[in-house]
MIDOSE-1310 file (N, C-alpha, C; in nm, 2 decimals, decimal comma, always signed):
residues 277
meis	+0,08/-0,12/+0,00/+0,00/+0,00/+0,00/+0,09/+0,13/+0,00; +0,06/+0,22/-0,09/+0,13/+0,34/-0,09/+0,04/+0,45/-0,02; +0,10/+0,51/+0,08/+0,02/+0,61/+0,16/+0,09/+0,75/+0,14; +0,01/+0,85/+0,11/+0,06/+0,99/+0,10/-0,02/+1,08/+0,17
sief	+0,04/+1,19/+0,22/-0,04/+1,30/+0,29/-0,09/+1,39/+0,18; -0,21/+1,43/+0,19/-0,27/+1,52/+0,10/-0,36/+1,63/+0,17; -0,40/+1,72/+0,10/-0,50/+1,82/+0,15/-0,63/+1,79/+0,08; -0,74/+1,77/+0,16/-0,87/+1,74/+0,10/-0,97/+1,85/+0,15
rgqp	-1,02/+1,93/+0,06/-1,11/+2,04/+0,09/-1,05/+2,13/+0,20; -0,92/+2,15/+0,19/-0,85/+2,24/+0,28/-0,81/+2,18/+0,41; -0,83/+2,05/+0,43/-0,80/+1,98/+0,55/-0,70/+1,87/+0,53; -0,62/+1,83/+0,63/-0,52/+1,72/+0,61/-0,59/+1,59/+0,60
alra	-0,54/+1,51/+0,51/-0,59/+1,37/+0,49/-0,48/+1,28/+0,44; -0,52/+1,15/+0,43/-0,43/+1,05/+0,38/-0,49/+0,99/+0,26; -0,41/+0,96/+0,16/-0,46/+0,88/+0,05/-0,38/+0,76/+0,04; -0,44/+0,64/+0,02/-0,38/+0,51/+0,01/-0,42/+0,45/-0,12
vgad	-0,32/+0,38/-0,18/-0,35/+0,31/-0,31/-0,30/+0,17/-0,28; -0,40/+0,07/-0,30/-0,37/-0,07/-0,27/-0,30/-0,13/-0,39; -0,25/-0,25/-0,37/-0,18/-0,33/-0,47/-0,26/-0,35/-0,59; -0,39/-0,36/-0,58/-0,47/-0,38/-0,70/-0,52/-0,26/-0,76
gstl	-0,48/-0,14/-0,71/-0,53/-0,01/-0,77/-0,64/+0,05/-0,70; -0,70/-0,02/-0,59/-0,81/+0,04/-0,52/-0,75/+0,16/-0,44; -0,84/+0,25/-0,40/-0,80/+0,37/-0,33/-0,88/+0,40/-0,21; -0,82/+0,48/-0,12/-0,88/+0,51/+0,01/-0,84/+0,65/+0,05
tval	-0,93/+0,73/+0,09/-0,90/+0,86/+0,14/-0,96/+0,88/+0,28; -0,87/+0,92/+0,37/-0,91/+0,93/+0,51/-0,87/+1,06/+0,57; -0,97/+1,13/+0,63/-0,94/+1,26/+0,69/-0,87/+1,24/+0,83; -0,78/+1,32/+0,87/-0,72/+1,31/+1,00/-0,83/+1,36/+1,10
hgaq	-0,91/+1,45/+1,06/-1,02/+1,49/+1,15/-1,12/+1,38/+1,16; -1,13/+1,32/+1,28/-1,22/+1,21/+1,31/-1,18/+1,08/+1,26; -1,06/+1,07/+1,20/-1,02/+0,94/+1,14/-1,13/+0,89/+1,04; -1,18/+0,98/+0,97/-1,31/+0,96/+0,89/-1,27/+0,91/+0,75
vlsw	-1,31/+0,79/+0,71/-1,29/+0,74/+0,58/-1,39/+0,83/+0,49; -1,33/+0,89/+0,39/-1,41/+0,98/+0,30/-1,44/+0,92/+0,17; -1,36/+0,83/+0,12/-1,37/+0,77/-0,01/-1,31/+0,63/-0,02; -1,38/+0,54/-0,09/-1,32/+0,41/-0,12/-1,36/+0,37/-0,26
taad	-1,26/+0,35/-0,35/-1,29/+0,29/-0,48/-1,22/+0,16/-0,49; -1,29/+0,06/-0,54/-1,22/-0,07/-0,57/-1,15/-0,06/-0,70; -1,09/-0,17/-0,74/-1,01/-0,16/-0,87/-1,09/-0,12/-0,99; -1,22/-0,13/-0,98/-1,31/-0,09/-1,09/-1,32/+0,06/-1,10
gver	-1,27/+0,13/-1,00/-1,28/+0,28/-1,00/-1,41/+0,34/-0,96; -1,51/+0,26/-0,91/-1,64/+0,31/-0,88/-1,64/+0,35/-0,73; -1,68/+0,47/-0,70/-1,69/+0,52/-0,56/-1,81/+0,45/-0,49; -1,78/+0,39/-0,37/-1,88/+0,32/-0,30/-1,93/+0,40/-0,18
lyls	-1,87/+0,51/-0,14/-1,91/+0,58/-0,02/-1,97/+0,72/-0,07; -2,07/+0,77/+0,01/-2,13/+0,90/-0,02/-2,06/+1,00/+0,06; -2,02/+1,11/+0,00/-1,97/+1,23/+0,08/-2,05/+1,35/+0,03; -2,12/+1,42/+0,11/-2,20/+1,53/+0,07/-2,11/+1,64/+0,01
psav	-2,15/+1,69/-0,10/-2,07/+1,81/-0,16/-2,09/+1,93/-0,07; -2,18/+1,93/+0,02/-2,20/+2,05/+0,11/-2,14/+2,02/+0,25; -2,07/+1,91/+0,27/-2,01/+1,88/+0,40/-1,92/+1,99/+0,44; -1,91/+2,02/+0,57/-1,83/+2,13/+0,62/-1,69/+2,07/+0,66
fdgk	-1,58/+2,13/+0,60/-1,45/+2,09/+0,63/-1,37/+2,21/+0,70; -1,39/+2,22/+0,83/-1,33/+2,32/+0,90/-1,24/+2,27/+1,02; -1,22/+2,14/+1,03/-1,14/+2,09/+1,13/-1,21/+2,08/+1,27; -1,34/+2,12/+1,27/-1,41/+2,12/+1,40/-1,54/+2,05/+1,39
tair	-1,61/+2,07/+1,27/-1,75/+2,02/+1,25/-1,74/+1,88/+1,21; -1,84/+1,80/+1,25/-1,86/+1,66/+1,20/-1,88/+1,67/+1,05; -1,82/+1,58/+0,98/-1,82/+1,57/+0,83/-1,94/+1,48/+0,79; -2,02/+1,54/+0,70/-2,14/+1,46/+0,65/-2,10/+1,37/+0,54
ggvp	-2,09/+1,24/+0,57/-2,06/+1,14/+0,47/-1,94/+1,05/+0,51; -1,91/+0,96/+0,42/-1,80/+0,87/+0,44/-1,83/+0,78/+0,56; -1,74/+0,76/+0,65/-1,77/+0,67/+0,76/-1,73/+0,74/+0,89; -1,82/+0,82/+0,95/-1,79/+0,88/+1,08/-1,78/+0,78/+1,19
vccp	-1,69/+0,80/+1,29/-1,67/+0,72/+1,41/-1,76/+0,78/+1,52; -1,86/+0,71/+1,56/-1,95/+0,75/+1,66/-1,91/+0,68/+1,79; -1,85/+0,76/+1,88/-1,80/+0,70/+2,00/-1,75/+0,81/+2,10; -1,77/+0,80/+2,23/-1,82/+0,68/+2,31/-1,97/+0,68/+2,33
qfnq	-2,04/+0,76/+2,25/-2,18/+0,77/+2,27/-2,25/+0,76/+2,13; -2,37/+0,70/+2,12/-2,44/+0,70/+1,99/-2,55/+0,80/+2,00; -2,56/+0,88/+1,90/-2,67/+0,98/+1,88/-2,67/+1,06/+2,01; -2,79/+1,08/+2,07/-2,80/+1,16/+2,19/-2,84/+1,08/+2,31
rgml	-2,79/+0,95/+2,31/-2,82/+0,86/+2,42/-2,72/+0,88/+2,53; -2,72/+0,99/+2,59/-2,62/+1,02/+2,70/-2,60/+1,17/+2,71; -2,50/+1,21/+2,79/-2,48/+1,35/+2,82/-2,37/+1,41/+2,73; -2,31/+1,34/+2,64/-2,21/+1,39/+2,56/-2,27/+1,46/+2,43
pkhg	-2,19/+1,53/+2,35/-2,24/+1,58/+2,23/-2,29/+1,47/+2,14; -2,38/+1,50/+2,05/-2,43/+1,39/+1,96/-2,33/+1,31/+1,90; -2,34/+1,18/+1,91/-2,25/+1,08/+1,86/-2,11/+1,08/+1,92; -2,10/+1,14/+2,04/-1,97/+1,15/+2,11/-1,88/+1,25/+2,06
fmrn	-1,75/+1,23/+2,08/-1,65/+1,34/+2,04/-1,55/+1,29/+1,95; -1,53/+1,16/+1,92/-1,42/+1,11/+1,85/-1,42/+1,16/+1,70; -1,54/+1,18/+1,65/-1,55/+1,22/+1,51/-1,51/+1,37/+1,49; -1,49/+1,44/+1,60/-1,47/+1,58/+1,59/-1,33/+1,62/+1,64
lpwk	-1,24/+1,53/+1,65/-1,10/+1,56/+1,70/-1,00/+1,51/+1,60; -0,88/+1,57/+1,60/-0,78/+1,52/+1,51/-0,71/+1,39/+1,56; -0,69/+1,30/+1,47/-0,63/+1,17/+1,50/-0,49/+1,18/+1,44; -0,40/+1,08/+1,48/-0,27/+1,07/+1,43/-0,24/+0,95/+1,35
heps	-0,17/+0,97/+1,24/-0,14/+0,85/+1,15/-0,02/+0,78/+1,22; -0,04/+0,64/+1,22/+0,06/+0,56/+1,28/+0,10/+0,45/+1,18; +0,23/+0,40/+1,18/+0,26/+0,29/+1,09/+0,19/+0,17/+1,14; +0,16/+0,08/+1,04/+0,09/-0,04/+1,07/+0,17/-0,16/+1,01
eape	+0,18/-0,26/+1,09/+0,25/-0,39/+1,05/+0,15/-0,48/+0,97; +0,03/-0,45/+0,97/-0,07/-0,53/+0,89/-0,06/-0,49/+0,75; -0,06/-0,59/+0,66/-0,06/-0,55/+0,51/-0,18/-0,48/+0,46; -0,15/-0,38/+0,37/-0,26/-0,31/+0,31/-0,35/-0,24/+0,41
tlrl	-0,29/-0,19/+0,52/-0,37/-0,13/+0,63/-0,32/+0,01/+0,66; -0,42/+0,10/+0,67/-0,39/+0,24/+0,71/-0,44/+0,25/+0,86; -0,36/+0,30/+0,95/-0,40/+0,31/+1,09/-0,39/+0,45/+1,14; -0,49/+0,49/+1,22/-0,49/+0,62/+1,29/-0,52/+0,59/+1,44
slrd	-0,48/+0,68/+1,52/-0,50/+0,67/+1,67/-0,54/+0,80/+1,73; -0,61/+0,78/+1,85/-0,65/+0,89/+1,93/-0,64/+0,85/+2,08; -0,58/+0,94/+2,16/-0,57/+0,91/+2,30/-0,63/+1,03/+2,38; -0,67/+1,00/+2,50/-0,74/+1,10/+2,58/-0,64/+1,22/+2,60
gdat	-0,70/+1,33/+2,62/-0,63/+1,45/+2,65/-0,72/+1,56/+2,71; -0,67/+1,68/+2,72/-0,75/+1,78/+2,79/-0,89/+1,80/+2,72; -0,89/+1,79/+2,59/-1,02/+1,81/+2,51/-1,12/+1,70/+2,54; -1,07/+1,58/+2,56/-1,16/+1,47/+2,59/-1,20/+1,46/+2,74
rvlw	-1,11/+1,48/+2,83/-1,13/+1,47/+2,97/-1,23/+1,57/+3,02; -1,24/+1,68/+2,95/-1,35/+1,78/+2,99/-1,49/+1,72/+2,97; -1,50/+1,64/+2,87/-1,63/+1,58/+2,84/-1,65/+1,44/+2,90; -1,54/+1,36/+2,91/-1,54/+1,22/+2,94/-1,42/+1,19/+3,02
phaf	-1,43/+1,17/+3,16/-1,31/+1,17/+3,24/-1,24/+1,03/+3,25; -1,21/+0,97/+3,13/-1,15/+0,84/+3,13/-1,02/+0,84/+3,04; -0,93/+0,75/+3,07/-0,81/+0,73/+2,99/-0,83/+0,62/+2,89; -0,80/+0,65/+2,77/-0,83/+0,55/+2,66/-0,73/+0,57/+2,55
earl	-0,73/+0,47/+2,47/-0,66/+0,47/+2,33/-0,76/+0,42/+2,23; -0,78/+0,49/+2,12/-0,87/+0,44/+2,02/-0,78/+0,42/+1,89; -0,81/+0,32/+1,81/-0,74/+0,30/+1,69/-0,85/+0,27/+1,58; -0,82/+0,33/+1,46/-0,90/+0,31/+1,34/-0,81/+0,25/+1,24
eatl	-0,85/+0,13/+1,19/-0,77/+0,06/+1,09/-0,86/+0,04/+0,96; -0,81/+0,08/+0,85/-0,88/+0,06/+0,72/-0,79/-0,03/+0,64; -0,84/-0,15/+0,60/-0,77/-0,25/+0,53/-0,83/-0,27/+0,39; -0,74/-0,26/+0,29/-0,79/-0,29/+0,15/-0,75/-0,43/+0,11
srgq	-0,83/-0,49/+0,04/-0,80/-0,62/-0,03/-0,89/-0,62/-0,16; -0,87/-0,72/-0,24/-0,94/-0,71/-0,37/-1,09/-0,70/-0,36; -1,14/-0,59/-0,41/-1,28/-0,57/-0,40/-1,34/-0,55/-0,26; -1,26/-0,52/-0,17/-1,30/-0,52/-0,03/-1,24/-0,41/+0,06
lria	-1,32/-0,36/+0,15/-1,27/-0,27/+0,25/-1,32/-0,31/+0,39; -1,23/-0,32/+0,48/-1,26/-0,35/+0,62/-1,22/-0,24/+0,71; -1,31/-0,18/+0,79/-1,28/-0,08/+0,88/-1,30/-0,13/+1,02; -1,20/-0,12/+1,10/-1,20/-0,17/+1,24/-1,17/-0,06/+1,34
ltlv	-1,26/-0,05/+1,44/-1,24/+0,04/+1,55/-1,20/-0,04/+1,68; -1,09/+0,00/+1,74/-1,05/-0,07/+1,86/-1,04/+0,03/+1,97; -1,09/+0,00/+2,09/-1,08/+0,08/+2,21/-1,00/+0,01/+2,31; -0,91/+0,07/+2,38/-0,83/+0,01/+2,49/-0,85/+0,10/+2,61
nidh	-0,88/+0,03/+2,72/-0,89/+0,10/+2,85/-0,75/+0,11/+2,92; -0,69/+0,23/+2,92/-0,56/+0,25/+2,98/-0,58/+0,32/+3,12; -0,70/+0,32/+3,17/-0,73/+0,38/+3,30/-0,71/+0,28/+3,41; -0,74/+0,33/+3,53/-0,73/+0,24/+3,65/-0,87/+0,19/+3,70
apwt	-0,97/+0,22/+3,62/-1,11/+0,18/+3,66/-1,18/+0,15/+3,53; -1,28/+0,06/+3,54/-1,36/+0,03/+3,42/-1,45/+0,15/+3,38; -1,48/+0,15/+3,25/-1,57/+0,24/+3,19/-1,66/+0,18/+3,08; -1,77/+0,24/+3,05/-1,86/+0,19/+2,95/-1,87/+0,29/+2,83
faaa	-1,90/+0,23/+2,72/-1,91/+0,32/+2,60/-2,01/+0,25/+2,50; -2,05/+0,33/+2,40/-2,12/+0,28/+2,29/-2,05/+0,32/+2,16; -2,07/+0,26/+2,05/-1,99/+0,29/+1,93/-2,07/+0,25/+1,80; -2,03/+0,32/+1,70/-2,09/+0,28/+1,56/-2,00/+0,33/+1,45
lhty	-1,99/+0,26/+1,35/-1,93/+0,30/+1,22/-2,04/+0,34/+1,13; -2,06/+0,47/+1,12/-2,18/+0,54/+1,06/-2,17/+0,55/+0,91; -2,16/+0,43/+0,84/-2,12/+0,43/+0,70/-2,23/+0,48/+0,61; -2,19/+0,58/+0,53/-2,28/+0,64/+0,42/-2,24/+0,57/+0,29
lrvd	-2,33/+0,48/+0,24/-2,30/+0,41/+0,11/-2,36/+0,50/+0,00; -2,28/+0,51/-0,11/-2,33/+0,58/-0,22/-2,42/+0,50/-0,31; -2,53/+0,55/-0,35/-2,62/+0,48/-0,44/-2,66/+0,57/-0,56; -2,69/+0,52/-0,67/-2,73/+0,60/-0,79/-2,86/+0,67/-0,76
diad	-2,96/+0,59/-0,71/-3,09/+0,65/-0,68/-3,16/+0,56/-0,58; -3,19/+0,62/-0,46/-3,25/+0,54/-0,35/-3,37/+0,47/-0,39; -3,45/+0,52/-0,49/-3,57/+0,46/-0,53/-3,55/+0,32/-0,60; -3,42/+0,30/-0,65/-3,39/+0,18/-0,71/-3,31/+0,08/-0,63
vrle	-3,30/+0,11/-0,50/-3,22/+0,03/-0,41/-3,30/-0,06/-0,32; -3,25/-0,18/-0,30/-3,31/-0,26/-0,19/-3,19/-0,32/-0,11; -3,23/-0,34/+0,02/-3,13/-0,40/+0,12/-3,19/-0,53/+0,16; -3,11/-0,63/+0,14/-3,15/-0,77/+0,17/-3,08/-0,82/+0,29
glqg	-3,15/-0,91/+0,37/-3,08/-0,98/+0,47/-3,13/-0,95/+0,61; -3,22/-0,87/+0,63/-3,27/-0,83/+0,76/-3,40/-0,90/+0,80; -3,46/-0,98/+0,71/-3,59/-1,04/+0,74/-3,57/-1,13/+0,86; -3,66/-1,12/+0,96/-3,65/-1,20/+1,08/-3,58/-1,14/+1,20
anrw	-3,51/-1,02/+1,17/-3,44/-0,95/+1,28/-3,53/-0,86/+1,36; -3,51/-0,86/+1,49/-3,58/-0,76/+1,57/-3,55/-0,62/+1,53; -3,65/-0,54/+1,52/-3,64/-0,40/+1,47/-3,70/-0,30/+1,56; -3,63/-0,19/+1,59/-3,69/-0,08/+1,65/-3,70/+0,04/+1,55
dslr	-3,82/+0,07/+1,51/-3,84/+0,18/+1,42/-3,85/+0,31/+1,50; -3,74/+0,39/+1,49/-3,73/+0,51/+1,58/-3,83/+0,61/+1,54; -3,88/+0,62/+1,42/-3,97/+0,72/+1,37/-4,11/+0,70/+1,44; -4,14/+0,57/+1,46/-4,27/+0,54/+1,52/-4,26/+0,49/+1,66
ddrh	-4,14/+0,48/+1,71/-4,11/+0,42/+1,84/-4,19/+0,28/+1,85; -4,16/+0,20/+1,75/-4,23/+0,07/+1,74/-4,13/-0,04/+1,73; -4,15/-0,15/+1,81/-4,06/-0,26/+1,81/-4,14/-0,38/+1,75; -4,08/-0,45/+1,65/-4,14/-0,57/+1,59/-4,03/-0,64/+1,52
vets	-4,07/-0,76/+1,46/-3,98/-0,84/+1,38/-3,99/-0,80/+1,24; -3,88/-0,78/+1,17/-3,88/-0,74/+1,03/-3,94/-0,86/+0,94; -4,04/-0,83/+0,87/-4,10/-0,93/+0,78/-4,06/-0,92/+0,64; -4,00/-0,81/+0,60/-3,97/-0,79/+0,45/-3,84/-0,86/+0,42
aalh	-3,84/-0,93/+0,30/-3,72/-1,00/+0,25/-3,62/-0,89/+0,20; -3,67/-0,78/+0,16/-3,59/-0,67/+0,11/-3,65/-0,54/+0,15; -3,56/-0,45/+0,20/-3,61/-0,32/+0,24/-3,60/-0,22/+0,12; -3,71/-0,14/+0,10/-3,71/-0,04/+0,00/-3,73/+0,09/+0,07
fdae	-3,69/+0,20/+0,00/-3,68/+0,33/+0,07/-3,75/+0,44/-0,02; -3,87/+0,48/+0,03/-3,94/+0,59/-0,04/-3,98/+0,71/+0,05; -3,93/+0,71/+0,17/-3,95/+0,81/+0,27/-3,84/+0,80/+0,37; -3,84/+0,89/+0,47/-3,75/+0,89/+0,58/-3,75/+0,75/+0,64
fdsv	-3,63/+0,69/+0,67/-3,62/+0,56/+0,73/-3,51/+0,57/+0,84; -3,54/+0,52/+0,96/-3,45/+0,52/+1,07/-3,48/+0,41/+1,16; -3,41/+0,30/+1,15/-3,44/+0,18/+1,23/-3,31/+0,12/+1,28; -3,32/+0,06/+1,40/-3,21/-0,02/+1,46/-3,25/-0,16/+1,46
yasp	-3,17/-0,25/+1,40/-3,19/-0,39/+1,40/-3,09/-0,47/+1,48; -3,14/-0,58/+1,54/-3,05/-0,68/+1,59/-2,97/-0,73/+1,47; -2,84/-0,73/+1,48/-2,76/-0,76/+1,36/-2,78/-0,91/+1,33; -2,80/-0,94/+1,20/-2,82/-1,08/+1,15/-2,68/-1,15/+1,15
arpl	-2,70/-1,29/+1,15/-2,58/-1,37/+1,15/-2,51/-1,37/+1,01; -2,58/-1,34/+0,91/-2,53/-1,35/+0,77/-2,51/-1,20/+0,72; -2,42/-1,18/+0,62/-2,40/-1,05/+0,57/-2,53/-1,00/+0,49; -2,54/-0,87/+0,49/-2,65/-0,80/+0,41/-2,60/-0,78/+0,27
qlvq	-2,69/-0,76/+0,18/-2,66/-0,72/+0,04/-2,73/-0,59/+0,00; -2,66/-0,49/-0,04/-2,71/-0,37/-0,10/-2,72/-0,40/-0,25; -2,84/-0,40/-0,30/-2,87/-0,43/-0,44/-2,91/-0,31/-0,52; -2,84/-0,28/-0,63/-2,87/-0,17/-0,72/-2,88/-0,23/-0,86
pdgr	-2,93/-0,16/-0,96/-2,94/-0,22/-1,09/-2,81/-0,26/-1,15; -2,70/-0,19/-1,11/-2,57/-0,22/-1,17/-2,48/-0,30/-1,08; -2,53/-0,36/-0,97/-2,44/-0,45/-0,90/-2,49/-0,46/-0,75; -2,41/-0,54/-0,68/-2,43/-0,57/-0,54/-2,31/-0,54/-0,45
leis	-2,34/-0,50/-0,33/-2,24/-0,48/-0,23/-2,27/-0,56/-0,11; -2,18/-0,65/-0,06/-2,20/-0,73/+0,06/-2,15/-0,65/+0,18; -2,23/-0,65/+0,29/-2,20/-0,57/+0,41/-2,20/-0,67/+0,53; -2,09/-0,68/+0,59/-2,08/-0,77/+0,71/-2,02/-0,69/+0,83
qsas	-2,04/-0,75/+0,95/-1,99/-0,68/+1,06/-1,95/-0,78/+1,17; -1,87/-0,74/+1,27/-1,82/-0,83/+1,37/-1,94/-0,86/+1,47; -1,93/-0,97/+1,53/-2,03/-1,01/+1,63/-2,03/-0,91/+1,75; -1,92/-0,84/+1,77/-1,92/-0,74/+1,88/-2,00/-0,62/+1,85
cset	-2,04/-0,60/+1,73/-2,14/-0,50/+1,69/-2,28/-0,57/+1,68; -2,35/-0,55/+1,79/-2,48/-0,63/+1,81/-2,60/-0,57/+1,74; -2,58/-0,45/+1,68/-2,69/-0,38/+1,61/-2,64/-0,34/+1,47; -2,74/-0,33/+1,38/-2,72/-0,27/+1,25/-2,82/-0,15/+1,24
vvwn	-2,77/-0,03/+1,21/-2,86/+0,08/+1,19/-2,88/+0,11/+1,05; -3,00/+0,14/+1,00/-3,03/+0,17/+0,86/-3,10/+0,31/+0,86; -3,04/+0,40/+0,78/-3,10/+0,54/+0,79/-3,09/+0,60/+0,65; -3,20/+0,67/+0,61/-3,20/+0,76/+0,50/-3,30/+0,87/+0,54
pgal	-3,25/+1,00/+0,53/-3,34/+1,11/+0,58/-3,46/+1,14/+0,50; -3,47/+1,08/+0,37/-3,59/+1,12/+0,29/-3,59/+1,26/+0,25; -3,69/+1,30/+0,17/-3,69/+1,43/+0,11/-3,71/+1,54/+0,21; -3,80/+1,52/+0,31/-3,84/+1,63/+0,40/-3,73/+1,66/+0,49
lgak	-3,67/+1,56/+0,56/-3,56/+1,59/+0,65/-3,44/+1,62/+0,57; -3,41/+1,56/+0,46/-3,30/+1,59/+0,38/-3,29/+1,74/+0,34; -3,41/+1,80/+0,31/-3,41/+1,94/+0,27/-3,37/+2,03/+0,39; -3,38/+1,98/+0,51/-3,35/+2,06/+0,63/-3,20/+2,05/+0,67
ladm	-3,13/+1,96/+0,62/-2,99/+1,94/+0,65/-2,90/+2,03/+0,58; -2,84/+2,13/+0,65/-2,77/+2,24/+0,58/-2,64/+2,18/+0,51; -2,59/+2,07/+0,56/-2,47/+2,02/+0,50/-2,49/+1,91/+0,40; -2,61/+1,90/+0,34/-2,65/+1,81/+0,24/-2,74/+1,87/+0,14
padg	-2,71/+1,85/+0,01/-2,80/+1,91/-0,09/-2,94/+1,86/-0,08; -3,04/+1,93/-0,12/-3,18/+1,89/-0,11/-3,21/+1,75/-0,17; -3,13/+1,71/-0,27/-3,15/+1,58/-0,33/-3,05/+1,48/-0,29; -2,97/+1,52/-0,18/-2,86/+1,43/-0,14/-2,91/+1,29/-0,09
frhm	-3,04/+1,29/-0,03/-3,09/+1,17/+0,02/-3,11/+1,06/-0,09; -3,12/+1,11/-0,21/-3,14/+1,01/-0,32/-3,01/+0,93/-0,35; -2,90/+0,98/-0,30/-2,77/+0,92/-0,34/-2,70/+0,86/-0,23; -2,76/+0,83/-0,12/-2,70/+0,77/+0,00/-2,79/+0,68/+0,08
lcve	-2,73/+0,58/+0,15/-2,80/+0,50/+0,24/-2,70/+0,46/+0,35; -2,73/+0,50/+0,47/-2,64/+0,46/+0,59/-2,68/+0,32/+0,63; -2,58/+0,23/+0,64/-2,59/+0,10/+0,69/-2,47/+0,09/+0,79; -2,50/+0,09/+0,92/-2,40/+0,11/+1,02/-2,38/-0,01/+1,11
aari	-2,26/-0,05/+1,14/-2,23/-0,15/+1,24/-2,22/-0,08/+1,37; -2,30/-0,13/+1,47/-2,31/-0,05/+1,59/-2,32/-0,14/+1,72; -2,28/-0,08/+1,83/-2,30/-0,14/+1,96/-2,36/-0,03/+2,05; -2,49/-0,04/+2,06/-2,56/+0,08/+2,13/-2,66/+0,04/+2,23
depv	-2,73/-0,07/+2,21/-2,84/-0,11/+2,31/-2,78/-0,15/+2,44; -2,67/-0,22/+2,44/-2,61/-0,27/+2,56/-2,46/-0,22/+2,55; -2,43/-0,11/+2,62/-2,30/-0,05/+2,62/-2,19/-0,15/+2,66; -2,07/-0,14/+2,61/-1,96/-0,22/+2,64/-1,90/-0,18/+2,78
llep	-1,88/-0,27/+2,87/-1,81/-0,25/+2,99/-1,67/-0,30/+2,97; -1,57/-0,20/+2,98/-1,43/-0,24/+2,95/-1,35/-0,22/+3,08; -1,29/-0,33/+3,11/-1,20/-0,33/+3,24/-1,07/-0,27/+3,21; -0,99/-0,22/+3,31/-0,86/-0,17/+3,29/-0,77/-0,27/+3,22
gaqw	-0,70/-0,23/+3,11/-0,61/-0,31/+3,04/-0,68/-0,39/+2,93; -0,81/-0,39/+2,92/-0,89/-0,47/+2,82/-0,91/-0,39/+2,70; -0,94/-0,46/+2,59/-0,97/-0,39/+2,47/-1,09/-0,45/+2,40; -1,16/-0,37/+2,31/-1,27/-0,41/+2,24/-1,25/-0,37/+2,09
qgwq	-1,30/-0,45/+2,00/-1,29/-0,42/+1,86/-1,42/-0,45/+1,79; -1,46/-0,35/+1,71/-1,58/-0,37/+1,62/-1,54/-0,34/+1,48; -1,59/-0,41/+1,38/-1,56/-0,39/+1,24/-1,67/-0,40/+1,15; -1,66/-0,34/+1,04/-1,75/-0,35/+0,92/-1,67/-0,38/+0,80
qlrv	-1,73/-0,47/+0,72/-1,66/-0,51/+0,59/-1,75/-0,49/+0,47; -1,70/-0,42/+0,37/-1,77/-0,40/+0,25/-1,70/-0,48/+0,14; -1,78/-0,56/+0,06/-1,72/-0,64/-0,05/-1,81/-0,63/-0,17; -1,74/-0,59/-0,28/-1,81/-0,58/-0,41/-1,83/-0,72/-0,47
l	-1,96/-0,75/-0,50/-1,99/-0,88/-0,56/-2,00/-0,88/-0,71
């Protein structure tokens, strides 16, 4: 893997080129994966053209790291603080892997009084991207956290998309505050959609007219979140074009319903893997 430092929309980032010609762009801000193209040159991640790149604001698109809190389920800022801080590039001994790290400091301890180390590793292989988030407790006492890899997948038109593999999974529809078992063999999207599923044992498939993408996640990520803002909410998002909802679908690997209790010296890892079929 060839890794170079670049400037992306005025902010520091890393660009990696894999042995097969696949590419990866990762912002140092939030260790946020912004772009992934397999050897076929097709972009698989959605990045809003209206996203804010100021080194402070959360970036709309790519793969934000939501940690140590998901959404507003706690006292921290929405989705925690890790997506809003600068991470450091570190050498990796793993092949075809780009690694960034974040440790606690004054900025984190004001919000969350725990000592930790976080690592984000993005690994390229033929037609495949694996993103792994690792948290290490370097404190003297246990602490709990929630986490998600908030992946924005690029789609040509949301009206032509279906997501397969969630039939039979327990579902919480956050828009209706309703819990039930998913009965649909394939999800279709024609309005705002925001649901948390118990993660299935088998990978999901994102199906579009021009191909399929397989989405899998670690067992440590016990939930899968599926989100599209739809036209009404999408028009209210200042950092997304009014028609941006048509070109994205979030499918997130998450651990949110039961927070992780991490003992001193212990570590946790959650990952998501995307594979072109």
